[in-house]
PDB file of N, CA, C and O in Angstrom:
ATOM      1  N   MET A   1      11.492   1.416  18.690  1.00  0.00           N
ATOM      2  CA  MET A   1      11.458  -0.139  17.501  1.00  0.00           C
ATOM      3  C   MET A   1      13.288   0.240  17.277  1.00  0.00           C
ATOM      4  O   MET A   1      14.013   1.216  17.472  1.00  0.00           O
ATOM      5  N   THR A   2      13.401  -0.741  16.918  1.00  0.00           N
ATOM      6  CA  THR A   2      15.113  -1.187  16.976  1.00  0.00           C
ATOM      7  C   THR A   2      15.689  -1.747  15.813  1.00  0.00           C
ATOM      8  O   THR A   2      16.792  -1.526  15.312  1.00  0.00           O
ATOM      9  N   ASN A   3      14.453  -2.777  15.330  1.00  0.00           N
ATOM     10  CA  ASN A   3      15.391  -3.060  13.753  1.00  0.00           C
ATOM     11  C   ASN A   3      13.777  -2.922  12.852  1.00  0.00           C
ATOM     12  O   ASN A   3      12.728  -3.561  12.769  1.00  0.00           O
ATOM     13  N   ILE A   4      14.367  -1.701  12.304  1.00  0.00           N
ATOM     14  CA  ILE A   4      13.235  -0.960  11.347  1.00  0.00           C
ATOM     15  C   ILE A   4      13.704  -1.928   9.859  1.00  0.00           C
ATOM     16  O   ILE A   4      13.130  -1.584   8.826  1.00  0.00           O
ATOM     17  N   GLU A   5      14.450  -2.793   9.785  1.00  0.00           N
ATOM     18  CA  GLU A   5      14.451  -3.434   8.967  1.00  0.00           C
ATOM     19  C   GLU A   5      13.240  -4.446   8.556  1.00  0.00           C
ATOM     20  O   GLU A   5      12.328  -4.477   7.730  1.00  0.00           O
ATOM     21  N   GLU A   6      13.837  -5.374   9.764  1.00  0.00           N
ATOM     22  CA  GLU A   6      12.568  -6.002  10.495  1.00  0.00           C
ATOM     23  C   GLU A   6      11.197  -6.100   9.888  1.00  0.00           C
ATOM     24  O   GLU A   6      10.650  -6.900   9.129  1.00  0.00           O
ATOM     25  N   TYR A   7      10.737  -4.670  10.680  1.00  0.00           N
ATOM     26  CA  TYR A   7       9.645  -4.208  11.231  1.00  0.00           C
ATOM     27  C   TYR A   7       8.811  -3.979   9.412  1.00  0.00           C
ATOM     28  O   TYR A   7       7.769  -4.551   9.092  1.00  0.00           O
ATOM     29  N   VAL A   8       9.434  -3.235   8.687  1.00  0.00           N
ATOM     30  CA  VAL A   8       9.319  -3.188   6.787  1.00  0.00           C
ATOM     31  C   VAL A   8       9.309  -4.563   6.639  1.00  0.00           C
ATOM     32  O   VAL A   8       8.110  -4.836   6.573  1.00  0.00           O
ATOM     33  N   ASP A   9       9.963  -5.626   6.545  1.00  0.00           N
ATOM     34  CA  ASP A   9       9.934  -7.247   6.287  1.00  0.00           C
ATOM     35  C   ASP A   9       8.701  -7.297   6.571  1.00  0.00           C
ATOM     36  O   ASP A   9       7.902  -6.922   5.713  1.00  0.00           O
ATOM     37  N   ARG A  10       8.100  -7.899   8.185  1.00  0.00           N
ATOM     38  CA  ARG A  10       7.237  -8.363   8.727  1.00  0.00           C
ATOM     39  C   ARG A  10       5.916  -7.365   8.597  1.00  0.00           C
ATOM     40  O   ARG A  10       4.795  -7.872   8.644  1.00  0.00           O
ATOM     41  N   THR A  11       6.041  -6.271   8.471  1.00  0.00           N
ATOM     42  CA  THR A  11       4.828  -5.892   8.251  1.00  0.00           C
ATOM     43  C   THR A  11       4.284  -5.568   6.908  1.00  0.00           C
ATOM     44  O   THR A  11       3.146  -5.101   6.875  1.00  0.00           O
ATOM     45  N   ALA A  12       5.052  -5.781   5.584  1.00  0.00           N
ATOM     46  CA  ALA A  12       4.416  -5.959   4.585  1.00  0.00           C
ATOM     47  C   ALA A  12       3.989  -7.577   3.926  1.00  0.00           C
ATOM     48  O   ALA A  12       3.287  -8.053   3.034  1.00  0.00           O
ATOM     49  N   GLU A  13       4.983  -8.057   5.088  1.00  0.00           N
ATOM     50  CA  GLU A  13       4.506  -9.651   4.946  1.00  0.00           C
ATOM     51  C   GLU A  13       2.757 -10.160   5.897  1.00  0.00           C
ATOM     52  O   GLU A  13       2.096 -11.192   5.790  1.00  0.00           O
ATOM     53  N   LEU A  14       2.561  -9.126   6.608  1.00  0.00           N
ATOM     54  CA  LEU A  14       1.533  -9.058   8.153  1.00  0.00           C
ATOM     55  C   LEU A  14      -0.115  -8.545   6.472  1.00  0.00           C
ATOM     56  O   LEU A  14      -1.216  -9.037   6.225  1.00  0.00           O
ATOM     57  N   ILE A  15       0.582  -7.568   5.930  1.00  0.00           N
ATOM     58  CA  ILE A  15      -0.630  -6.683   5.018  1.00  0.00           C
ATOM     59  C   ILE A  15      -0.529  -7.582   3.972  1.00  0.00           C
ATOM     60  O   ILE A  15      -1.591  -7.625   3.350  1.00  0.00           O
ATOM     61  N   ASN A  16       0.184  -8.198   3.599  1.00  0.00           N
ATOM     62  CA  ASN A  16       0.734  -9.021   2.340  1.00  0.00           C
ATOM     63  C   ASN A  16       0.706  -8.288   1.106  1.00  0.00           C
ATOM     64  O   ASN A  16      -0.106  -8.655   0.257  1.00  0.00           O
ATOM     65  N   LEU A  17       1.677  -7.026   0.797  1.00  0.00           N
ATOM     66  CA  LEU A  17       2.019  -6.458   0.161  1.00  0.00           C
ATOM     67  C   LEU A  17       3.337  -6.155   0.402  1.00  0.00           C
ATOM     68  O   LEU A  17       4.051  -5.651   1.269  1.00  0.00           O
ATOM     69  N   PRO A  18       3.437  -7.065  -1.602  1.00  0.00           N
ATOM     70  CA  PRO A  18       4.435  -6.595  -2.547  1.00  0.00           C
ATOM     71  C   PRO A  18       5.339  -6.116  -1.923  1.00  0.00           C
ATOM     72  O   PRO A  18       4.907  -4.975  -1.760  1.00  0.00           O
ATOM     73  N   LEU A  19       6.587  -6.153  -1.298  1.00  0.00           N
ATOM     74  CA  LEU A  19       7.883  -4.988  -1.744  1.00  0.00           C
ATOM     75  C   LEU A  19       8.707  -5.801  -2.410  1.00  0.00           C
ATOM     76  O   LEU A  19       9.191  -6.858  -2.002  1.00  0.00           O
ATOM     77  N   ASN A  20       8.912  -5.076  -3.855  1.00  0.00           N
ATOM     78  CA  ASN A  20      10.467  -5.001  -4.446  1.00  0.00           C
ATOM     79  C   ASN A  20      11.048  -5.152  -4.059  1.00  0.00           C
ATOM     80  O   ASN A  20      10.956  -4.445  -3.055  1.00  0.00           O
ATOM     81  N   PRO A  21      12.038  -5.797  -4.001  1.00  0.00           N
ATOM     82  CA  PRO A  21      13.708  -5.367  -3.663  1.00  0.00           C
ATOM     83  C   PRO A  21      14.564  -4.539  -3.868  1.00  0.00           C
ATOM     84  O   PRO A  21      15.694  -4.477  -3.384  1.00  0.00           O
ATOM     85  N   GLU A  22      13.873  -3.614  -4.868  1.00  0.00           N
ATOM     86  CA  GLU A  22      14.744  -2.475  -5.362  1.00  0.00           C
ATOM     87  C   GLU A  22      14.324  -1.532  -4.540  1.00  0.00           C
ATOM     88  O   GLU A  22      15.093  -0.778  -3.944  1.00  0.00           O
ATOM     89  N   HIS A  23      12.795  -1.496  -4.423  1.00  0.00           N
ATOM     90  CA  HIS A  23      11.968  -0.301  -3.274  1.00  0.00           C
ATOM     91  C   HIS A  23      12.554  -0.688  -1.847  1.00  0.00           C
ATOM     92  O   HIS A  23      12.491   0.195  -0.992  1.00  0.00           O
ATOM     93  N   ARG A  24      13.048  -1.758  -1.536  1.00  0.00           N
ATOM     94  CA  ARG A  24      13.083  -1.921  -0.334  1.00  0.00           C
ATOM     95  C   ARG A  24      13.888  -1.241   0.753  1.00  0.00           C
ATOM     96  O   ARG A  24      13.561  -1.135   1.936  1.00  0.00           O
ATOM     97  N   PRO A  25      15.185  -0.718   0.068  1.00  0.00           N
ATOM     98  CA  PRO A  25      16.163   0.336   0.758  1.00  0.00           C
ATOM     99  C   PRO A  25      15.099   1.825   0.617  1.00  0.00           C
ATOM    100  O   PRO A  25      15.306   2.468   1.646  1.00  0.00           O
ATOM    101  N   GLY A  26      14.526   2.239   0.123  1.00  0.00           N
ATOM    102  CA  GLY A  26      14.103   3.830   0.302  1.00  0.00           C
ATOM    103  C   GLY A  26      12.985   3.363   1.391  1.00  0.00           C
ATOM    104  O   GLY A  26      12.885   4.224   2.265  1.00  0.00           O
ATOM    105  N   VAL A  27      12.272   2.454   1.561  1.00  0.00           N
ATOM    106  CA  VAL A  27      11.064   1.865   2.442  1.00  0.00           C
ATOM    107  C   VAL A  27      11.600   2.235   3.492  1.00  0.00           C
ATOM    108  O   VAL A  27      11.053   2.985   4.300  1.00  0.00           O
ATOM    109  N   VAL A  28      13.136   1.589   3.659  1.00  0.00           N
ATOM    110  CA  VAL A  28      13.293   1.612   5.466  1.00  0.00           C
ATOM    111  C   VAL A  28      14.303   2.741   5.643  1.00  0.00           C
ATOM    112  O   VAL A  28      14.726   2.898   6.788  1.00  0.00           O
ATOM    113  N   VAL A  29      14.550   3.184   5.119  1.00  0.00           N
ATOM    114  CA  VAL A  29      15.453   5.306   4.980  1.00  0.00           C
ATOM    115  C   VAL A  29      13.842   5.618   5.241  1.00  0.00           C
ATOM    116  O   VAL A  29      13.643   5.688   6.454  1.00  0.00           O
ATOM    117  N   ASN A  30      12.919   5.778   4.647  1.00  0.00           N
ATOM    118  CA  ASN A  30      11.942   6.644   5.057  1.00  0.00           C
ATOM    119  C   ASN A  30      11.095   6.120   5.994  1.00  0.00           C
ATOM    120  O   ASN A  30      10.162   6.847   6.334  1.00  0.00           O
ATOM    121  N   PHE A  31      11.226   4.582   6.706  1.00  0.00           N
ATOM    122  CA  PHE A  31      10.356   4.137   7.812  1.00  0.00           C
ATOM    123  C   PHE A  31      11.586   4.678   9.287  1.00  0.00           C
ATOM    124  O   PHE A  31      11.420   4.625  10.506  1.00  0.00           O
ATOM    125  N   GLU A  32      12.393   5.012   8.716  1.00  0.00           N
ATOM    126  CA  GLU A  32      14.002   5.951   9.989  1.00  0.00           C
ATOM    127  C   GLU A  32      13.519   7.150  10.020  1.00  0.00           C
ATOM    128  O   GLU A  32      12.814   7.547  10.947  1.00  0.00           O
ATOM    129  N   ARG A  33      13.713   7.571   9.420  1.00  0.00           N
ATOM    130  CA  ARG A  33      13.319   8.840   9.406  1.00  0.00           C
ATOM    131  C   ARG A  33      11.454   8.671  10.170  1.00  0.00           C
ATOM    132  O   ARG A  33      11.455   8.845  11.389  1.00  0.00           O
ATOM    133  N   ILE A  34       9.905   8.346   9.495  1.00  0.00           N
ATOM    134  CA  ILE A  34       9.478   8.437  10.552  1.00  0.00           C
ATOM    135  C   ILE A  34      10.001   8.122  11.987  1.00  0.00           C
ATOM    136  O   ILE A  34       9.802   8.704  13.053  1.00  0.00           O
ATOM    137  N   ALA A  35      10.737   7.012  11.675  1.00  0.00           N
ATOM    138  CA  ALA A  35      10.655   6.851  13.403  1.00  0.00           C
ATOM    139  C   ALA A  35      11.758   8.152  14.432  1.00  0.00           C
ATOM    140  O   ALA A  35      11.634   8.395  15.632  1.00  0.00           O
ATOM    141  N   ALA A  36      12.718   8.744  13.504  1.00  0.00           N
ATOM    142  CA  ALA A  36      13.665   9.632  14.009  1.00  0.00           C
ATOM    143  C   ALA A  36      12.338  11.213  14.658  1.00  0.00           C
ATOM    144  O   ALA A  36      12.497  11.695  15.779  1.00  0.00           O
ATOM    145  N   ILE A  37      11.009  11.812  13.547  1.00  0.00           N
ATOM    146  CA  ILE A  37      10.208  12.236  13.573  1.00  0.00           C
ATOM    147  C   ILE A  37       9.739  12.181  14.793  1.00  0.00           C
ATOM    148  O   ILE A  37       9.886  12.933  15.756  1.00  0.00           O
ATOM    149  N   ALA A  38       8.928  10.818  14.587  1.00  0.00           N
ATOM    150  CA  ALA A  38       8.098  10.221  16.178  1.00  0.00           C
ATOM    151  C   ALA A  38       8.565  10.332  17.185  1.00  0.00           C
ATOM    152  O   ALA A  38       7.688  10.347  18.048  1.00  0.00           O
ATOM    153  N   ARG A  39       9.815  10.450  17.689  1.00  0.00           N
ATOM    154  CA  ARG A  39      10.860  10.510  18.526  1.00  0.00           C
ATOM    155  C   ARG A  39      10.876  11.873  19.293  1.00  0.00           C
ATOM    156  O   ARG A  39      11.070  12.276  20.440  1.00  0.00           O
ATOM    157  N   LEU A  40      10.609  12.308  18.207  1.00  0.00           N
ATOM    158  CA  LEU A  40      10.426  14.134  18.775  1.00  0.00           C
ATOM    159  C   LEU A  40       9.481  14.422  19.470  1.00  0.00           C
ATOM    160  O   LEU A  40       9.592  15.289  20.337  1.00  0.00           O
ATOM    161  N   VAL A  41       8.074  13.614  19.204  1.00  0.00           N
ATOM    162  CA  VAL A  41       7.123  14.153  19.448  1.00  0.00           C
ATOM    163  C   VAL A  41       7.121  13.497  20.552  1.00  0.00           C
ATOM    164  O   VAL A  41       7.134  14.247  21.529  1.00  0.00           O
ATOM    165  N   THR A  42       7.104  11.810  20.923  1.00  0.00           N
ATOM    166  CA  THR A  42       7.266  10.475  22.210  1.00  0.00           C
ATOM    167  C   THR A  42       7.881  11.481  23.153  1.00  0.00           C
ATOM    168  O   THR A  42       7.345  12.056  24.100  1.00  0.00           O
ATOM    169  N   GLU A  43       9.152  11.579  22.685  1.00  0.00           N
ATOM    170  CA  GLU A  43      10.622  11.852  23.891  1.00  0.00           C
ATOM    171  C   GLU A  43      10.243  13.531  24.472  1.00  0.00           C
ATOM    172  O   GLU A  43      10.889  14.030  25.394  1.00  0.00           O
ATOM    173  N   PHE A  44       9.280  14.157  23.875  1.00  0.00           N
ATOM    174  CA  PHE A  44       9.120  15.560  24.369  1.00  0.00           C
ATOM    175  C   PHE A  44       8.462  15.242  25.902  1.00  0.00           C
ATOM    176  O   PHE A  44       7.539  14.452  26.101  1.00  0.00           O
ATOM    177  N   PRO A  45       9.340  16.258  27.210  1.00  0.00           N
ATOM    178  CA  PRO A  45       8.844  16.219  27.989  1.00  0.00           C
ATOM    179  C   PRO A  45       7.355  17.330  28.333  1.00  0.00           C
ATOM    180  O   PRO A  45       7.245  18.376  27.694  1.00  0.00           O
ATOM    181  N   LEU A  46       6.637  17.058  29.055  1.00  0.00           N
ATOM    182  CA  LEU A  46       5.368  18.029  29.642  1.00  0.00           C
ATOM    183  C   LEU A  46       5.325  17.352  31.065  1.00  0.00           C
ATOM    184  O   LEU A  46       5.295  16.249  31.610  1.00  0.00           O
ATOM    185  N   PRO A  47       5.345  19.110  31.404  1.00  0.00           N
ATOM    186  CA  PRO A  47       4.851  19.036  33.211  1.00  0.00           C
ATOM    187  C   PRO A  47       3.722  18.505  33.129  1.00  0.00           C
ATOM    188  O   PRO A  47       2.991  18.618  32.145  1.00  0.00           O
ATOM    189  N   HIS A  48       3.352  17.626  34.537  1.00  0.00           N
ATOM    190  CA  HIS A  48       2.301  16.913  34.918  1.00  0.00           C
ATOM    191  C   HIS A  48       1.123  17.929  34.667  1.00  0.00           C
ATOM    192  O   HIS A  48       0.017  17.418  34.490  1.00  0.00           O
ATOM    193  N   GLU A  49       1.224  19.416  34.627  1.00  0.00           N
ATOM    194  CA  GLU A  49      -0.073  20.126  35.362  1.00  0.00           C
ATOM    195  C   GLU A  49      -0.722  20.478  33.776  1.00  0.00           C
ATOM    196  O   GLU A  49      -1.460  21.360  33.339  1.00  0.00           O
ATOM    197  N   ILE A  50      -0.193  19.578  33.328  1.00  0.00           N
ATOM    198  CA  ILE A  50      -0.630  19.559  31.625  1.00  0.00           C
ATOM    199  C   ILE A  50      -1.818  19.350  31.624  1.00  0.00           C
ATOM    200  O   ILE A  50      -2.125  18.576  32.530  1.00  0.00           O
ATOM    201  N   GLU A  51      -2.977  19.809  30.788  1.00  0.00           N
ATOM    202  CA  GLU A  51      -4.530  19.107  31.146  1.00  0.00           C
ATOM    203  C   GLU A  51      -4.040  18.693  29.212  1.00  0.00           C
ATOM    204  O   GLU A  51      -3.361  19.252  28.350  1.00  0.00           O
ATOM    205  N   ALA A  52      -4.964  17.264  29.315  1.00  0.00           N
ATOM    206  CA  ALA A  52      -5.213  17.255  28.720  1.00  0.00           C
ATOM    207  C   ALA A  52      -6.333  17.353  27.409  1.00  0.00           C
ATOM    208  O   ALA A  52      -7.348  16.719  27.695  1.00  0.00           O
ATOM    209  N   ALA A  53      -6.400  17.993  26.037  1.00  0.00           N
ATOM    210  CA  ALA A  53      -6.851  18.678  25.354  1.00  0.00           C
ATOM    211  C   ALA A  53      -8.524  17.484  25.250  1.00  0.00           C
ATOM    212  O   ALA A  53      -8.605  16.286  25.524  1.00  0.00           O
ATOM    213  N   PRO A  54      -9.317  18.177  24.894  1.00  0.00           N
ATOM    214  CA  PRO A  54     -10.417  18.161  25.209  1.00  0.00           C
ATOM    215  C   PRO A  54     -10.839  17.530  23.826  1.00  0.00           C
ATOM    216  O   PRO A  54     -10.177  18.152  22.995  1.00  0.00           O
ATOM    217  N   VAL A  55     -11.873  16.293  22.963  1.00  0.00           N
ATOM    218  CA  VAL A  55     -12.187  15.203  22.470  1.00  0.00           C
ATOM    219  C   VAL A  55     -13.320  16.324  21.761  1.00  0.00           C
ATOM    220  O   VAL A  55     -14.207  17.024  22.248  1.00  0.00           O
ATOM    221  N   PHE A  56     -12.705  16.069  20.077  1.00  0.00           N
ATOM    222  CA  PHE A  56     -13.413  17.226  19.058  1.00  0.00           C
ATOM    223  C   PHE A  56     -14.363  16.434  18.421  1.00  0.00           C
ATOM    224  O   PHE A  56     -14.193  15.497  17.641  1.00  0.00           O
ATOM    225  N   GLU A  57     -15.139  16.812  18.750  1.00  0.00           N
ATOM    226  CA  GLU A  57     -16.186  15.949  18.306  1.00  0.00           C
ATOM    227  C   GLU A  57     -17.188  17.568  17.768  1.00  0.00           C
ATOM    228  O   GLU A  57     -17.728  18.451  18.435  1.00  0.00           O
ATOM    229  N   PRO A  58     -17.034  17.299  16.056  1.00  0.00           N
ATOM    230  CA  PRO A  58     -18.127  18.231  15.127  1.00  0.00           C
ATOM    231  C   PRO A  58     -19.275  18.213  15.567  1.00  0.00           C
ATOM    232  O   PRO A  58     -20.165  18.842  14.995  1.00  0.00           O
TER     233      PRO A  58
END
C-alpha cells in the first residue's frame, strides 16, 4: 500500500461510509499503524520446510 490517504478516501467512498474531515487524519494514522504491523507478518521470512497448519474445524 503506497498511498494510505487515498486508500482511506476510496474505501470510505466504496462502502458509503461518511468520513468527517476532522476524523480523517486520525483514521489515516491508524491505517498507517495497521500497515506497519501487517508488514511485520507479511515480510517475516519462513523456511521452505515449514508446513501450513491444518484447517481448524470445530
